[in-house]
N, C-alpha and C positions, 0 to 999 in steps of 0.2 A: 182635639181640644188644644188650643194654643197654650204655650207656657206663660205663666204670669209675668208681666212686664218684659216680655221678650223684645230684644232690640238687636240691630246689627251693630257691630263694633269695627273700628279701624285701628290699626296699630302695627307694631313691629315686634318680632320675637327673636330671641337668641338664647344660647346656652352659656352658662358661666359656672366656674367653680366657686362655691360659696363657703366651703369648709375643708380644711386639710387636717387630718389627724395622724399622728405617728404613734403606733403601738410599739413601745420600746421595752418589751418584757425582758427581764433578766434571763440570760442564757438561752435566748431564742433569737431568731432572725427578725429584725424590726420590719414592720409592715406600714407602708404609707397608704392611707385611705383618703381618696379625693372625692368629695361629694359634689355632685353637679345639679344645677337647677336650670329650669327654663323660665325666662322672664318674658312677659308680654307687656310692652309699654303701650297703653291705650292712647288714642288721640287726645283724650281729655286730661292727660298728665298722670293718670293712675297707673300703677304697675301691679301685675298679678304674677305670683311666683309659685312654681310647683317643683317638687323634687323629681329628678330624672333618673338618677342611679348613683352608684358608687364604683369608682375604679380603684382597684387595690394593686399595689406593687410591693412584693416582698423585696427587701434590700439585701439579699444574699450576695449579689455580684456588685461590689462597689465600683467596678470599672465600667459599669453600664453608662453609655454616653448620653448626654442631654444636650440638645440643640437649644441654645439660649435665644429667647425671643423678647422683643420689645413689648412690655405689658400694655402700652397704649394702642399698638397696632396689631400685635400678634405676629409681626414679620420677624424672620430670623435675623439676628444681629451679625451673624458670621462667626460668632464665638461659640465654643462648646465648654462643657464642664462634665464631670463625672458624678454619678450618684454619691460616691465618696466625698467629693467636694461639697455637694449639697448637704450631706449628713454632717460633715465637719462644720459647715456654716451654721446650721440649726443648733448643733451641740454647743458651739461657741456662743451663740446668742443666748441660749438658756443659761449657760454657766455665767456669762457676763452679767445678766440681769439678776441672778441669784447673788453674785458677789456685790453688786450695787445695793441690792435689798439688805444684805447683811452688813453694809458699811465697810466692806473690805477694800473697795475701790470706788473712786468717784465716777459719776456718769460721764462718758466721753463728751467733750465739747463744753463741759462746765469747768470754769476756772477754779483752781484750788486756792487762789488767793483773792482778797477783795479787789485788788487793783487790776486783775485780769491776767497777770503774768502766770505762766505755768511753772 
């Protein structure tokens, strides 16, 4: 028996990371969880998404090297950073946004005076 409304489809599929979570439990090694999904772009413009899995990286060794890549192409840029650099960047972002929320600092790029001078 054929499946109801069965049809052939054409499209393209790829994997992407759709969610990154950092578990920063006090007095424990932070763990980065990276959720991956498969996207199928159908010829009619629709996209289908399904979870593929989770990669987990304990952040015990902050000297762990990271090859930096161009987000648009995935190609290596020739630069590197360490897991410690990435951790410091995310920490700094979180603290900066909390300080902005609390009114302790202005949002970067926003003039502190009406005339635009800093």
